[in-house]
Chimera marker file (.cmm) of the C-alpha trace (Angstrom):
<marker_set name="trace">
<marker id="1" x="191.278" y="-24.954" z="-227.626" r="1" g="1" b="0" radius="0.5"/>
<marker id="2" x="194.228" y="-23.058" z="-226.181" r="1" g="1" b="0" radius="0.5"/>
<marker id="3" x="194.129" y="-21.176" z="-222.909" r="1" g="1" b="0" radius="0.5"/>
<marker id="4" x="196.718" y="-19.186" z="-220.997" r="1" g="1" b="0" radius="0.5"/>
<marker id="5" x="196.503" y="-18.482" z="-217.287" r="1" g="1" b="0" radius="0.5"/>
<marker id="6" x="198.678" y="-16.096" z="-215.291" r="1" g="1" b="0" radius="0.5"/>
<marker id="7" x="199.405" y="-17.788" z="-211.972" r="1" g="1" b="0" radius="0.5"/>
<marker id="8" x="201.486" y="-14.996" z="-210.486" r="1" g="1" b="0" radius="0.5"/>
<marker id="9" x="203.534" y="-11.944" z="-211.363" r="1" g="1" b="0" radius="0.5"/>
<marker id="10" x="207.194" y="-12.511" z="-210.549" r="1" g="1" b="0" radius="0.5"/>
<marker id="11" x="208.629" y="-9.050" z="-211.187" r="1" g="1" b="0" radius="0.5"/>
<marker id="12" x="207.944" y="-5.387" z="-210.498" r="1" g="1" b="0" radius="0.5"/>
<marker id="13" x="206.749" y="-2.663" z="-212.854" r="1" g="1" b="0" radius="0.5"/>
<marker id="14" x="209.574" y="-1.310" z="-215.012" r="1" g="1" b="0" radius="0.5"/>
<marker id="15" x="208.364" y="2.272" z="-214.556" r="1" g="1" b="0" radius="0.5"/>
<marker id="16" x="207.604" y="4.191" z="-211.392" r="1" g="1" b="0" radius="0.5"/>
<marker id="17" x="205.103" y="6.994" z="-210.920" r="1" g="1" b="0" radius="0.5"/>
<marker id="18" x="208.089" y="9.343" z="-210.630" r="1" g="1" b="0" radius="0.5"/>
<marker id="19" x="209.420" y="8.195" z="-214.047" r="1" g="1" b="0" radius="0.5"/>
<marker id="20" x="206.067" y="9.098" z="-215.593" r="1" g="1" b="0" radius="0.5"/>
<marker id="21" x="205.811" y="12.382" z="-213.711" r="1" g="1" b="0" radius="0.5"/>
<marker id="22" x="209.266" y="13.394" z="-214.938" r="1" g="1" b="0" radius="0.5"/>
<marker id="23" x="208.369" y="12.477" z="-218.534" r="1" g="1" b="0" radius="0.5"/>
<marker id="24" x="204.963" y="14.178" z="-218.527" r="1" g="1" b="0" radius="0.5"/>
<marker id="25" x="206.203" y="17.095" z="-216.365" r="1" g="1" b="0" radius="0.5"/>
<marker id="26" x="203.793" y="16.654" z="-213.480" r="1" g="1" b="0" radius="0.5"/>
<marker id="27" x="204.777" y="18.458" z="-210.277" r="1" g="1" b="0" radius="0.5"/>
<marker id="28" x="202.000" y="17.350" z="-207.941" r="1" g="1" b="0" radius="0.5"/>
<marker id="29" x="201.438" y="14.145" z="-206.000" r="1" g="1" b="0" radius="0.5"/>
<marker id="30" x="197.647" y="14.347" z="-206.379" r="1" g="1" b="0" radius="0.5"/>
<marker id="31" x="197.627" y="12.086" z="-209.473" r="1" g="1" b="0" radius="0.5"/>
<marker id="32" x="200.091" y="9.440" z="-208.206" r="1" g="1" b="0" radius="0.5"/>
<marker id="33" x="197.362" y="6.806" z="-207.761" r="1" g="1" b="0" radius="0.5"/>
<marker id="34" x="195.983" y="7.493" z="-211.247" r="1" g="1" b="0" radius="0.5"/>
<marker id="35" x="199.488" y="7.341" z="-212.759" r="1" g="1" b="0" radius="0.5"/>
<marker id="36" x="200.198" y="4.020" z="-211.033" r="1" g="1" b="0" radius="0.5"/>
<marker id="37" x="197.053" y="2.564" z="-212.589" r="1" g="1" b="0" radius="0.5"/>
<marker id="38" x="198.014" y="3.932" z="-216.002" r="1" g="1" b="0" radius="0.5"/>
<marker id="39" x="201.435" y="2.257" z="-215.714" r="1" g="1" b="0" radius="0.5"/>
<marker id="40" x="199.724" y="-1.104" z="-215.244" r="1" g="1" b="0" radius="0.5"/>
<marker id="41" x="197.248" y="-0.430" z="-218.074" r="1" g="1" b="0" radius="0.5"/>
<marker id="42" x="200.024" y="0.582" z="-220.475" r="1" g="1" b="0" radius="0.5"/>
<marker id="43" x="202.155" y="-2.437" z="-219.573" r="1" g="1" b="0" radius="0.5"/>
<marker id="44" x="199.266" y="-4.850" z="-220.091" r="1" g="1" b="0" radius="0.5"/>
<marker id="45" x="198.419" y="-3.237" z="-223.449" r="1" g="1" b="0" radius="0.5"/>
<marker id="46" x="202.069" y="-3.451" z="-224.561" r="1" g="1" b="0" radius="0.5"/>
<marker id="47" x="202.403" y="-7.075" z="-223.407" r="1" g="1" b="0" radius="0.5"/>
<marker id="48" x="199.297" y="-8.078" z="-225.322" r="1" g="1" b="0" radius="0.5"/>
<marker id="49" x="200.413" y="-6.160" z="-228.418" r="1" g="1" b="0" radius="0.5"/>
<marker id="50" x="203.841" y="-7.831" z="-228.578" r="1" g="1" b="0" radius="0.5"/>
<marker id="51" x="202.701" y="-11.191" z="-227.115" r="1" g="1" b="0" radius="0.5"/>
<marker id="52" x="205.630" y="-11.124" z="-224.694" r="1" g="1" b="0" radius="0.5"/>
<marker id="53" x="205.849" y="-10.412" z="-220.987" r="1" g="1" b="0" radius="0.5"/>
<marker id="54" x="207.390" y="-7.144" z="-219.890" r="1" g="1" b="0" radius="0.5"/>
<marker id="55" x="207.207" y="-8.293" z="-216.271" r="1" g="1" b="0" radius="0.5"/>
<marker id="56" x="208.237" y="-11.865" z="-215.495" r="1" g="1" b="0" radius="0.5"/>
<marker id="57" x="205.232" y="-14.090" z="-214.801" r="1" g="1" b="0" radius="0.5"/>
<marker id="58" x="204.438" y="-17.652" z="-213.841" r="1" g="1" b="0" radius="0.5"/>
<marker id="59" x="201.973" y="-18.960" z="-216.446" r="1" g="1" b="0" radius="0.5"/>
<marker id="60" x="200.115" y="-22.139" z="-217.286" r="1" g="1" b="0" radius="0.5"/>
<marker id="61" x="199.346" y="-22.959" z="-220.915" r="1" g="1" b="0" radius="0.5"/>
<marker id="62" x="196.687" y="-25.506" z="-221.827" r="1" g="1" b="0" radius="0.5"/>
<marker id="63" x="196.343" y="-27.214" z="-225.222" r="1" g="1" b="0" radius="0.5"/>
<marker id="64" x="193.606" y="-29.684" z="-226.209" r="1" g="1" b="0" radius="0.5"/>
<marker id="65" x="195.977" y="-31.366" z="-228.642" r="1" g="1" b="0" radius="0.5"/>
<marker id="66" x="199.319" y="-30.906" z="-230.344" r="1" g="1" b="0" radius="0.5"/>
<marker id="67" x="201.294" y="-32.622" z="-233.085" r="1" g="1" b="0" radius="0.5"/>
<marker id="68" x="204.227" y="-32.771" z="-230.658" r="1" g="1" b="0" radius="0.5"/>
<marker id="69" x="205.813" y="-29.370" z="-231.310" r="1" g="1" b="0" radius="0.5"/>
<marker id="70" x="204.260" y="-26.165" z="-230.047" r="1" g="1" b="0" radius="0.5"/>
<marker id="71" x="205.208" y="-22.572" z="-229.272" r="1" g="1" b="0" radius="0.5"/>
<marker id="72" x="204.973" y="-21.218" z="-225.758" r="1" g="1" b="0" radius="0.5"/>
<marker id="73" x="203.089" y="-17.910" z="-225.566" r="1" g="1" b="0" radius="0.5"/>
<marker id="74" x="204.665" y="-14.805" z="-224.062" r="1" g="1" b="0" radius="0.5"/>
<marker id="75" x="208.223" y="-16.222" z="-224.308" r="1" g="1" b="0" radius="0.5"/>
<marker id="76" x="211.161" y="-15.926" z="-223.704" r="1" g="1" b="0" radius="0.5"/>
<marker id="77" x="210.924" y="-18.625" z="-221.089" r="1" g="1" b="0" radius="0.5"/>
<marker id="78" x="213.342" y="-18.595" z="-218.167" r="1" g="1" b="0" radius="0.5"/>
<marker id="79" x="212.237" y="-21.943" z="-216.709" r="1" g="1" b="0" radius="0.5"/>
<marker id="80" x="209.732" y="-24.722" z="-217.226" r="1" g="1" b="0" radius="0.5"/>
<marker id="81" x="208.267" y="-26.014" z="-213.995" r="1" g="1" b="0" radius="0.5"/>
<marker id="82" x="206.068" y="-28.818" z="-215.262" r="1" g="1" b="0" radius="0.5"/>
<marker id="83" x="204.767" y="-30.467" z="-218.431" r="1" g="1" b="0" radius="0.5"/>
<marker id="84" x="201.872" y="-32.886" z="-218.189" r="1" g="1" b="0" radius="0.5"/>
<marker id="85" x="200.008" y="-34.876" z="-220.807" r="1" g="1" b="0" radius="0.5"/>
<marker id="86" x="196.480" y="-36.048" z="-220.038" r="1" g="1" b="0" radius="0.5"/>
<marker id="87" x="197.068" y="-35.417" z="-216.324" r="1" g="1" b="0" radius="0.5"/>
<marker id="88" x="200.346" y="-37.373" z="-216.126" r="1" g="1" b="0" radius="0.5"/>
<marker id="89" x="203.510" y="-35.392" z="-215.373" r="1" g="1" b="0" radius="0.5"/>
<marker id="90" x="206.207" y="-36.064" z="-217.934" r="1" g="1" b="0" radius="0.5"/>
<marker id="91" x="209.805" y="-34.952" z="-218.362" r="1" g="1" b="0" radius="0.5"/>
<marker id="92" x="210.081" y="-36.211" z="-221.936" r="1" g="1" b="0" radius="0.5"/>
<marker id="93" x="210.429" y="-33.021" z="-223.911" r="1" g="1" b="0" radius="0.5"/>
<marker id="94" x="213.067" y="-30.822" z="-225.505" r="1" g="1" b="0" radius="0.5"/>
<marker id="95" x="213.163" y="-27.041" z="-225.339" r="1" g="1" b="0" radius="0.5"/>
<marker id="96" x="213.758" y="-25.399" z="-228.727" r="1" g="1" b="0" radius="0.5"/>
<marker id="97" x="214.414" y="-21.904" z="-230.034" r="1" g="1" b="0" radius="0.5"/>
<marker id="98" x="216.788" y="-19.069" z="-229.249" r="1" g="1" b="0" radius="0.5"/>
<marker id="99" x="214.493" y="-17.806" z="-226.505" r="1" g="1" b="0" radius="0.5"/>
<marker id="100" x="213.237" y="-21.196" z="-225.298" r="1" g="1" b="0" radius="0.5"/>
<marker id="101" x="209.961" y="-20.449" z="-227.051" r="1" g="1" b="0" radius="0.5"/>
<marker id="102" x="209.092" y="-23.948" z="-228.318" r="1" g="1" b="0" radius="0.5"/>
<marker id="103" x="208.706" y="-27.446" z="-226.906" r="1" g="1" b="0" radius="0.5"/>
<marker id="104" x="208.981" y="-30.753" z="-228.698" r="1" g="1" b="0" radius="0.5"/>
<marker id="105" x="207.412" y="-33.726" z="-226.935" r="1" g="1" b="0" radius="0.5"/>
<marker id="106" x="209.414" y="-36.944" z="-227.275" r="1" g="1" b="0" radius="0.5"/>
<marker id="107" x="206.248" y="-38.973" z="-227.738" r="1" g="1" b="0" radius="0.5"/>
<marker id="108" x="205.009" y="-36.818" z="-230.636" r="1" g="1" b="0" radius="0.5"/>
<marker id="109" x="201.352" y="-35.865" z="-230.788" r="1" g="1" b="0" radius="0.5"/>
<marker id="110" x="199.434" y="-35.590" z="-227.530" r="1" g="1" b="0" radius="0.5"/>
<marker id="111" x="196.143" y="-34.467" z="-226.041" r="1" g="1" b="0" radius="0.5"/>
<marker id="112" x="195.378" y="-32.412" z="-222.943" r="1" g="1" b="0" radius="0.5"/>
<marker id="113" x="198.822" y="-30.853" z="-222.614" r="1" g="1" b="0" radius="0.5"/>
<marker id="114" x="199.503" y="-28.525" z="-219.689" r="1" g="1" b="0" radius="0.5"/>
<marker id="115" x="202.761" y="-26.615" z="-219.244" r="1" g="1" b="0" radius="0.5"/>
<marker id="116" x="203.652" y="-24.394" z="-216.289" r="1" g="1" b="0" radius="0.5"/>
<marker id="117" x="206.543" y="-21.993" z="-216.889" r="1" g="1" b="0" radius="0.5"/>
<marker id="118" x="208.136" y="-18.692" z="-215.927" r="1" g="1" b="0" radius="0.5"/>
<marker id="119" x="208.797" y="-15.972" z="-218.502" r="1" g="1" b="0" radius="0.5"/>
<marker id="120" x="211.827" y="-13.670" z="-218.455" r="1" g="1" b="0" radius="0.5"/>
<marker id="121" x="210.227" y="-10.313" z="-219.048" r="1" g="1" b="0" radius="0.5"/>
<marker id="122" x="211.652" y="-7.393" z="-221.018" r="1" g="1" b="0" radius="0.5"/>
<marker id="123" x="213.237" y="-4.457" z="-219.241" r="1" g="1" b="0" radius="0.5"/>
<marker id="124" x="214.942" y="-2.138" z="-221.686" r="1" g="1" b="0" radius="0.5"/>
<marker id="125" x="214.870" y="1.528" z="-222.558" r="1" g="1" b="0" radius="0.5"/>
<marker id="126" x="212.865" y="1.164" z="-225.793" r="1" g="1" b="0" radius="0.5"/>
<marker id="127" x="210.004" y="-0.630" z="-224.038" r="1" g="1" b="0" radius="0.5"/>
<marker id="128" x="210.092" y="1.989" z="-221.281" r="1" g="1" b="0" radius="0.5"/>
<marker id="129" x="209.921" y="4.754" z="-223.914" r="1" g="1" b="0" radius="0.5"/>
<marker id="130" x="206.949" y="3.101" z="-225.633" r="1" g="1" b="0" radius="0.5"/>
<marker id="131" x="205.157" y="2.806" z="-222.302" r="1" g="1" b="0" radius="0.5"/>
<marker id="132" x="205.939" y="6.427" z="-221.374" r="1" g="1" b="0" radius="0.5"/>
<marker id="133" x="204.485" y="7.635" z="-224.670" r="1" g="1" b="0" radius="0.5"/>
<marker id="134" x="201.360" y="5.535" z="-224.166" r="1" g="1" b="0" radius="0.5"/>
<marker id="135" x="200.926" y="6.672" z="-220.550" r="1" g="1" b="0" radius="0.5"/>
<marker id="136" x="201.393" y="10.287" z="-221.618" r="1" g="1" b="0" radius="0.5"/>
<marker id="137" x="198.580" y="9.822" z="-224.144" r="1" g="1" b="0" radius="0.5"/>
<marker id="138" x="196.372" y="8.198" z="-221.506" r="1" g="1" b="0" radius="0.5"/>
<marker id="139" x="197.076" y="11.043" z="-219.082" r="1" g="1" b="0" radius="0.5"/>
<marker id="140" x="196.529" y="13.847" z="-221.594" r="1" g="1" b="0" radius="0.5"/>
<marker id="141" x="193.270" y="12.343" z="-222.900" r="1" g="1" b="0" radius="0.5"/>
<marker id="142" x="191.588" y="11.118" z="-219.727" r="1" g="1" b="0" radius="0.5"/>
<marker id="143" x="188.601" y="13.451" z="-220.071" r="1" g="1" b="0" radius="0.5"/>
<marker id="144" x="185.462" y="12.774" z="-222.105" r="1" g="1" b="0" radius="0.5"/>
<marker id="145" x="186.366" y="15.391" z="-224.698" r="1" g="1" b="0" radius="0.5"/>
<marker id="146" x="189.367" y="16.019" z="-226.871" r="1" g="1" b="0" radius="0.5"/>
<marker id="147" x="190.733" y="18.741" z="-229.088" r="1" g="1" b="0" radius="0.5"/>
<marker id="148" x="192.510" y="18.200" z="-232.381" r="1" g="1" b="0" radius="0.5"/>
<marker id="149" x="193.561" y="14.813" z="-233.734" r="1" g="1" b="0" radius="0.5"/>
<marker id="150" x="193.772" y="11.981" z="-231.248" r="1" g="1" b="0" radius="0.5"/>
<marker id="151" x="194.865" y="8.435" z="-231.875" r="1" g="1" b="0" radius="0.5"/>
<marker id="152" x="194.156" y="6.017" z="-229.024" r="1" g="1" b="0" radius="0.5"/>
<marker id="153" x="197.616" y="4.468" z="-229.325" r="1" g="1" b="0" radius="0.5"/>
<marker id="154" x="200.448" y="6.769" z="-230.416" r="1" g="1" b="0" radius="0.5"/>
<marker id="155" x="202.061" y="5.759" z="-233.701" r="1" g="1" b="0" radius="0.5"/>
<marker id="156" x="205.500" y="6.055" z="-232.106" r="1" g="1" b="0" radius="0.5"/>
<marker id="157" x="204.510" y="3.504" z="-229.434" r="1" g="1" b="0" radius="0.5"/>
<marker id="158" x="203.439" y="1.000" z="-232.084" r="1" g="1" b="0" radius="0.5"/>
<marker id="159" x="206.601" y="1.602" z="-234.134" r="1" g="1" b="0" radius="0.5"/>
<marker id="160" x="208.837" y="0.948" z="-231.120" r="1" g="1" b="0" radius="0.5"/>
<marker id="161" x="206.967" y="-2.189" z="-230.054" r="1" g="1" b="0" radius="0.5"/>
<marker id="162" x="206.794" y="-3.719" z="-233.537" r="1" g="1" b="0" radius="0.5"/>
<marker id="163" x="210.405" y="-4.881" z="-233.279" r="1" g="1" b="0" radius="0.5"/>
<marker id="164" x="209.470" y="-6.883" z="-230.134" r="1" g="1" b="0" radius="0.5"/>
<marker id="165" x="206.260" y="-8.320" z="-231.539" r="1" g="1" b="0" radius="0.5"/>
<marker id="166" x="206.012" y="-12.094" z="-231.328" r="1" g="1" b="0" radius="0.5"/>
<marker id="167" x="203.853" y="-13.734" z="-233.930" r="1" g="1" b="0" radius="0.5"/>
<marker id="168" x="202.339" y="-16.287" z="-231.552" r="1" g="1" b="0" radius="0.5"/>
<marker id="169" x="198.844" y="-14.888" z="-231.118" r="1" g="1" b="0" radius="0.5"/>
<link id1="1" id2="2" r="1" g="1" b="0" radius="0.2"/>
<link id1="2" id2="3" r="1" g="1" b="0" radius="0.2"/>
<link id1="3" id2="4" r="1" g="1" b="0" radius="0.2"/>
<link id1="4" id2="5" r="1" g="1" b="0" radius="0.2"/>
<link id1="5" id2="6" r="1" g="1" b="0" radius="0.2"/>
<link id1="6" id2="7" r="1" g="1" b="0" radius="0.2"/>
<link id1="7" id2="8" r="1" g="1" b="0" radius="0.2"/>
<link id1="8" id2="9" r="1" g="1" b="0" radius="0.2"/>
<link id1="9" id2="10" r="1" g="1" b="0" radius="0.2"/>
<link id1="10" id2="11" r="1" g="1" b="0" radius="0.2"/>
<link id1="11" id2="12" r="1" g="1" b="0" radius="0.2"/>
<link id1="12" id2="13" r="1" g="1" b="0" radius="0.2"/>
<link id1="13" id2="14" r="1" g="1" b="0" radius="0.2"/>
<link id1="14" id2="15" r="1" g="1" b="0" radius="0.2"/>
<link id1="15" id2="16" r="1" g="1" b="0" radius="0.2"/>
<link id1="16" id2="17" r="1" g="1" b="0" radius="0.2"/>
<link id1="17" id2="18" r="1" g="1" b="0" radius="0.2"/>
<link id1="18" id2="19" r="1" g="1" b="0" radius="0.2"/>
<link id1="19" id2="20" r="1" g="1" b="0" radius="0.2"/>
<link id1="20" id2="21" r="1" g="1" b="0" radius="0.2"/>
<link id1="21" id2="22" r="1" g="1" b="0" radius="0.2"/>
<link id1="22" id2="23" r="1" g="1" b="0" radius="0.2"/>
<link id1="23" id2="24" r="1" g="1" b="0" radius="0.2"/>
<link id1="24" id2="25" r="1" g="1" b="0" radius="0.2"/>
<link id1="25" id2="26" r="1" g="1" b="0" radius="0.2"/>
<link id1="26" id2="27" r="1" g="1" b="0" radius="0.2"/>
<link id1="27" id2="28" r="1" g="1" b="0" radius="0.2"/>
<link id1="28" id2="29" r="1" g="1" b="0" radius="0.2"/>
<link id1="29" id2="30" r="1" g="1" b="0" radius="0.2"/>
<link id1="30" id2="31" r="1" g="1" b="0" radius="0.2"/>
<link id1="31" id2="32" r="1" g="1" b="0" radius="0.2"/>
<link id1="32" id2="33" r="1" g="1" b="0" radius="0.2"/>
<link id1="33" id2="34" r="1" g="1" b="0" radius="0.2"/>
<link id1="34" id2="35" r="1" g="1" b="0" radius="0.2"/>
<link id1="35" id2="36" r="1" g="1" b="0" radius="0.2"/>
<link id1="36" id2="37" r="1" g="1" b="0" radius="0.2"/>
<link id1="37" id2="38" r="1" g="1" b="0" radius="0.2"/>
<link id1="38" id2="39" r="1" g="1" b="0" radius="0.2"/>
<link id1="39" id2="40" r="1" g="1" b="0" radius="0.2"/>
<link id1="40" id2="41" r="1" g="1" b="0" radius="0.2"/>
<link id1="41" id2="42" r="1" g="1" b="0" radius="0.2"/>
<link id1="42" id2="43" r="1" g="1" b="0" radius="0.2"/>
<link id1="43" id2="44" r="1" g="1" b="0" radius="0.2"/>
<link id1="44" id2="45" r="1" g="1" b="0" radius="0.2"/>
<link id1="45" id2="46" r="1" g="1" b="0" radius="0.2"/>
<link id1="46" id2="47" r="1" g="1" b="0" radius="0.2"/>
<link id1="47" id2="48" r="1" g="1" b="0" radius="0.2"/>
<link id1="48" id2="49" r="1" g="1" b="0" radius="0.2"/>
<link id1="49" id2="50" r="1" g="1" b="0" radius="0.2"/>
<link id1="50" id2="51" r="1" g="1" b="0" radius="0.2"/>
<link id1="51" id2="52" r="1" g="1" b="0" radius="0.2"/>
<link id1="52" id2="53" r="1" g="1" b="0" radius="0.2"/>
<link id1="53" id2="54" r="1" g="1" b="0" radius="0.2"/>
<link id1="54" id2="55" r="1" g="1" b="0" radius="0.2"/>
<link id1="55" id2="56" r="1" g="1" b="0" radius="0.2"/>
<link id1="56" id2="57" r="1" g="1" b="0" radius="0.2"/>
<link id1="57" id2="58" r="1" g="1" b="0" radius="0.2"/>
<link id1="58" id2="59" r="1" g="1" b="0" radius="0.2"/>
<link id1="59" id2="60" r="1" g="1" b="0" radius="0.2"/>
<link id1="60" id2="61" r="1" g="1" b="0" radius="0.2"/>
<link id1="61" id2="62" r="1" g="1" b="0" radius="0.2"/>
<link id1="62" id2="63" r="1" g="1" b="0" radius="0.2"/>
<link id1="63" id2="64" r="1" g="1" b="0" radius="0.2"/>
<link id1="64" id2="65" r="1" g="1" b="0" radius="0.2"/>
<link id1="65" id2="66" r="1" g="1" b="0" radius="0.2"/>
<link id1="66" id2="67" r="1" g="1" b="0" radius="0.2"/>
<link id1="67" id2="68" r="1" g="1" b="0" radius="0.2"/>
<link id1="68" id2="69" r="1" g="1" b="0" radius="0.2"/>
<link id1="69" id2="70" r="1" g="1" b="0" radius="0.2"/>
<link id1="70" id2="71" r="1" g="1" b="0" radius="0.2"/>
<link id1="71" id2="72" r="1" g="1" b="0" radius="0.2"/>
<link id1="72" id2="73" r="1" g="1" b="0" radius="0.2"/>
<link id1="73" id2="74" r="1" g="1" b="0" radius="0.2"/>
<link id1="74" id2="75" r="1" g="1" b="0" radius="0.2"/>
<link id1="75" id2="76" r="1" g="1" b="0" radius="0.2"/>
<link id1="76" id2="77" r="1" g="1" b="0" radius="0.2"/>
<link id1="77" id2="78" r="1" g="1" b="0" radius="0.2"/>
<link id1="78" id2="79" r="1" g="1" b="0" radius="0.2"/>
<link id1="79" id2="80" r="1" g="1" b="0" radius="0.2"/>
<link id1="80" id2="81" r="1" g="1" b="0" radius="0.2"/>
<link id1="81" id2="82" r="1" g="1" b="0" radius="0.2"/>
<link id1="82" id2="83" r="1" g="1" b="0" radius="0.2"/>
<link id1="83" id2="84" r="1" g="1" b="0" radius="0.2"/>
<link id1="84" id2="85" r="1" g="1" b="0" radius="0.2"/>
<link id1="85" id2="86" r="1" g="1" b="0" radius="0.2"/>
<link id1="86" id2="87" r="1" g="1" b="0" radius="0.2"/>
<link id1="87" id2="88" r="1" g="1" b="0" radius="0.2"/>
<link id1="88" id2="89" r="1" g="1" b="0" radius="0.2"/>
<link id1="89" id2="90" r="1" g="1" b="0" radius="0.2"/>
<link id1="90" id2="91" r="1" g="1" b="0" radius="0.2"/>
<link id1="91" id2="92" r="1" g="1" b="0" radius="0.2"/>
<link id1="92" id2="93" r="1" g="1" b="0" radius="0.2"/>
<link id1="93" id2="94" r="1" g="1" b="0" radius="0.2"/>
<link id1="94" id2="95" r="1" g="1" b="0" radius="0.2"/>
<link id1="95" id2="96" r="1" g="1" b="0" radius="0.2"/>
<link id1="96" id2="97" r="1" g="1" b="0" radius="0.2"/>
<link id1="97" id2="98" r="1" g="1" b="0" radius="0.2"/>
<link id1="98" id2="99" r="1" g="1" b="0" radius="0.2"/>
<link id1="99" id2="100" r="1" g="1" b="0" radius="0.2"/>
<link id1="100" id2="101" r="1" g="1" b="0" radius="0.2"/>
<link id1="101" id2="102" r="1" g="1" b="0" radius="0.2"/>
<link id1="102" id2="103" r="1" g="1" b="0" radius="0.2"/>
<link id1="103" id2="104" r="1" g="1" b="0" radius="0.2"/>
<link id1="104" id2="105" r="1" g="1" b="0" radius="0.2"/>
<link id1="105" id2="106" r="1" g="1" b="0" radius="0.2"/>
<link id1="106" id2="107" r="1" g="1" b="0" radius="0.2"/>
<link id1="107" id2="108" r="1" g="1" b="0" radius="0.2"/>
<link id1="108" id2="109" r="1" g="1" b="0" radius="0.2"/>
<link id1="109" id2="110" r="1" g="1" b="0" radius="0.2"/>
<link id1="110" id2="111" r="1" g="1" b="0" radius="0.2"/>
<link id1="111" id2="112" r="1" g="1" b="0" radius="0.2"/>
<link id1="112" id2="113" r="1" g="1" b="0" radius="0.2"/>
<link id1="113" id2="114" r="1" g="1" b="0" radius="0.2"/>
<link id1="114" id2="115" r="1" g="1" b="0" radius="0.2"/>
<link id1="115" id2="116" r="1" g="1" b="0" radius="0.2"/>
<link id1="116" id2="117" r="1" g="1" b="0" radius="0.2"/>
<link id1="117" id2="118" r="1" g="1" b="0" radius="0.2"/>
<link id1="118" id2="119" r="1" g="1" b="0" radius="0.2"/>
<link id1="119" id2="120" r="1" g="1" b="0" radius="0.2"/>
<link id1="120" id2="121" r="1" g="1" b="0" radius="0.2"/>
<link id1="121" id2="122" r="1" g="1" b="0" radius="0.2"/>
<link id1="122" id2="123" r="1" g="1" b="0" radius="0.2"/>
<link id1="123" id2="124" r="1" g="1" b="0" radius="0.2"/>
<link id1="124" id2="125" r="1" g="1" b="0" radius="0.2"/>
<link id1="125" id2="126" r="1" g="1" b="0" radius="0.2"/>
<link id1="126" id2="127" r="1" g="1" b="0" radius="0.2"/>
<link id1="127" id2="128" r="1" g="1" b="0" radius="0.2"/>
<link id1="128" id2="129" r="1" g="1" b="0" radius="0.2"/>
<link id1="129" id2="130" r="1" g="1" b="0" radius="0.2"/>
<link id1="130" id2="131" r="1" g="1" b="0" radius="0.2"/>
<link id1="131" id2="132" r="1" g="1" b="0" radius="0.2"/>
<link id1="132" id2="133" r="1" g="1" b="0" radius="0.2"/>
<link id1="133" id2="134" r="1" g="1" b="0" radius="0.2"/>
<link id1="134" id2="135" r="1" g="1" b="0" radius="0.2"/>
<link id1="135" id2="136" r="1" g="1" b="0" radius="0.2"/>
<link id1="136" id2="137" r="1" g="1" b="0" radius="0.2"/>
<link id1="137" id2="138" r="1" g="1" b="0" radius="0.2"/>
<link id1="138" id2="139" r="1" g="1" b="0" radius="0.2"/>
<link id1="139" id2="140" r="1" g="1" b="0" radius="0.2"/>
<link id1="140" id2="141" r="1" g="1" b="0" radius="0.2"/>
<link id1="141" id2="142" r="1" g="1" b="0" radius="0.2"/>
<link id1="142" id2="143" r="1" g="1" b="0" radius="0.2"/>
<link id1="143" id2="144" r="1" g="1" b="0" radius="0.2"/>
<link id1="144" id2="145" r="1" g="1" b="0" radius="0.2"/>
<link id1="145" id2="146" r="1" g="1" b="0" radius="0.2"/>
<link id1="146" id2="147" r="1" g="1" b="0" radius="0.2"/>
<link id1="147" id2="148" r="1" g="1" b="0" radius="0.2"/>
<link id1="148" id2="149" r="1" g="1" b="0" radius="0.2"/>
<link id1="149" id2="150" r="1" g="1" b="0" radius="0.2"/>
<link id1="150" id2="151" r="1" g="1" b="0" radius="0.2"/>
<link id1="151" id2="152" r="1" g="1" b="0" radius="0.2"/>
<link id1="152" id2="153" r="1" g="1" b="0" radius="0.2"/>
<link id1="153" id2="154" r="1" g="1" b="0" radius="0.2"/>
<link id1="154" id2="155" r="1" g="1" b="0" radius="0.2"/>
<link id1="155" id2="156" r="1" g="1" b="0" radius="0.2"/>
<link id1="156" id2="157" r="1" g="1" b="0" radius="0.2"/>
<link id1="157" id2="158" r="1" g="1" b="0" radius="0.2"/>
<link id1="158" id2="159" r="1" g="1" b="0" radius="0.2"/>
<link id1="159" id2="160" r="1" g="1" b="0" radius="0.2"/>
<link id1="160" id2="161" r="1" g="1" b="0" radius="0.2"/>
<link id1="161" id2="162" r="1" g="1" b="0" radius="0.2"/>
<link id1="162" id2="163" r="1" g="1" b="0" radius="0.2"/>
<link id1="163" id2="164" r="1" g="1" b="0" radius="0.2"/>
<link id1="164" id2="165" r="1" g="1" b="0" radius="0.2"/>
<link id1="165" id2="166" r="1" g="1" b="0" radius="0.2"/>
<link id1="166" id2="167" r="1" g="1" b="0" radius="0.2"/>
<link id1="167" id2="168" r="1" g="1" b="0" radius="0.2"/>
<link id1="168" id2="169" r="1" g="1" b="0" radius="0.2"/>
</marker_set>
């Protein structure tokens, strides 16, 4: 069984309430709290869709067993803090991949592997645009009714994020 735990969030949101208000053309401060929540919701949805962190996080990944090589979820990885096998801390591993997304254990197969690491996060204009489109959809469709055609996730958001999508999960 594989499990991933977020220990802490290292970075800040890549969008502000003002960024969203400018994009959606909102002139009042009355929805600032709602918009801030939507920013978090959109970021989490995008992170889960692409299997990568938009905001840098400290994570722990648990594996019951491995053949000695495994991918690290939500890479790219900026640093590895600790790797332990069956409760014993080990430094016998090699980091692989262009984005430090894989680990090879020197000893080969192992059981009860635990790795604690920090991800880099993604902060670029395309991800911001995808999030703005998603937040705009959330904002425009926050009532219990809708008119016309409505897709929960805008097609343009999915198209933008597909190029970032990691095939880990």
